[in-house]
C-alpha positions in Angstrom: -5.6 19.1 17.9 -8.4 19.0 15.5 -7.7 19.3 11.8 -10.1 21.4 9.7 -11.5 19.8 6.6 -13.5 21.5 3.9 -16.9 20.1 2.9 -15.4 18.8 -0.3 -12.6 16.9 1.6 -15.2 15.5 4.0 -17.4 14.4 1.0 -14.4 12.6 -0.7 -13.6 10.8 2.6 -17.3 9.7 3.0 -17.5 8.6 -0.6 -14.5 6.4 0.1 -16.2 4.7 2.9 -19.4 4.3 0.9 -17.4 2.7 -1.9 -16.0 0.1 0.5 -19.5 -0.7 1.8 -20.7 -1.0 -1.8 -18.1 -3.7 -2.5 -15.9 -1.5 -4.7 -12.1 -2.0 -5.0 -9.5 0.5 -3.7 -8.6 1.0 -7.3 -12.1 2.4 -8.0 -11.0 5.8 -6.5 -12.7 8.3 -8.9 -10.1 11.0 -8.3 -6.8 11.1 -10.2 -3.8 10.4 -8.1 -2.6 14.0 -8.4 -6.0 15.4 -7.2 -6.3 16.9 -3.7 -9.2 14.6 -2.9 -7.5 11.3 -3.9 -6.0 10.8 -0.5 -9.2 11.7 1.4 -11.2 9.1 -0.6 -8.5 6.5 0.0 -8.4 7.3 3.8 -12.2 6.9 4.0 -12.0 3.6 2.2 -9.2 2.3 4.4 -10.9 3.4 7.6 -14.1 1.7 6.7 -12.0 -1.4 5.8 -10.5 -1.4 9.2 -13.8 -0.8 10.9 -15.7 -3.5 8.9 -13.2 -6.1 7.7 -16.0 -8.7 7.2 -17.1 -6.7 4.1 -13.7 -7.2 2.5 -13.6 -7.3 -1.3 -12.6 -10.7 -2.7 -10.3 -10.3 -5.7 -11.6 -11.7 -9.0 -9.4 -14.4 -10.5 
């Protein structure tokens, strides 16, 4: 079964992946936790993380 996503949801998902590739942290999610798009951004980030683990962000001490 295919789940329909709006353009805005797809955009948030893609921005999450782009953030990961740009070296941003998971906490850099621009959407507030209560926003509809927060989870889409996070899912995009995490999917990109699983796909490209070599680009993992190193925590700053």
